[in-house]
N, C-alpha and C positions, 0 to 999 in steps of 0.2 A: 504494499500499499504506500503510495507516495503522498507526502504532506508538503504542500507548497503555500505560497503566499495567497490568501483568499482574495486580496485585492487584484492580483494578477488574473486569477480565475474570473472574477466578476467583470473587469473592464479591460483586460488585456495587459500583457507585460510592459508595453511601451508607456502606459500612463503611470504605472508604479515607479518606473525608473525616472520619469520626469519630475516626480515630487521630491526625489532625493536632493536635487540641486536647487530647490526653490529657495528664494530669499524672502526676508520679511522687510517691511518698510520701517523707516526710522521713527515714524510716529504711529504707534499702534492705535487702532480705533478710528482713524481718519481715512477717508477715501480721497483719491485725487480728483479735484474738481476746481473750477474757476472761482467759486464763491467763498473763499476763505477756508477751503479744505474740508467742508462738510457737504455731503451730497444731499439732494432733496429728500431721499428716503430716510435720512438720519435726523431730520428736524422733528421736534416734539411740540405738541400743542397741549397746554395744561387746561384742565377743566376749571370751571368757576370755583368749585370747592377747593382745589389745590391752590389756586391763585389766592383765595381768601385766607387759607392757612398760611401761606407765605407772608401775606401782608400783616397778619396778626403776630407772626413770629418777629417781625421787624419793629414792633411798636414799643419795645423796651420793657415788657412785662416779665423780665428775667431777674430773679432774686438771687444774686451771687452769694449772699450771706447764707441763705437757706441751703443752697446747693453745697456750700462748704461745710455747713453744720451736719448735713446728712452724710456727706462723704467721710467726715471725721468719725461719726458714729459707726459707720460701716467698717472703717479701718480699725477702730478700737474694739469692735465686736459688741458694741452697746446699742446698736440700732434695734428697735423693737417693731415688729410687724404686727399691725392690728388686723387680725383675720376678719373680725366682724365688720369693720369698715370696708375692707376689700370685698367681702361677700355682698354687702349692701349695694356697693357701687356696681358690681357685676350684675346683680339682679335688676337694678335700675336701668343699666345699659341694655340688657336683654329685653326688658319691658318696652323701652323706647324703640328698639329695632322691630319688635313684633308689632307694635302699634303703627309704625311707619309702613310696614308691609301690608297691614290690614286696611290702611286708608287708601 
């Protein structure tokens, strides 16, 4: 029984040999085009929800002191998880999702 390269069997020996000498581009993820290096198929349009989330993230509602406090508690091993609060919020979110689907 002969065991060979399955790629050679599927598309012929010539194609398998051509891939060995292939080179990569210096900028991974970009295609060659005239409009700044990004092809039309690589452009993304954000939904209104995503745009709204991005706008609220930029409004400065970030509490660095709170983040530092929580990080220190986690590092020290003193952070306490309140399972009841987490469960209440999970139930509330599930209820909201179910009501949105029913509407």
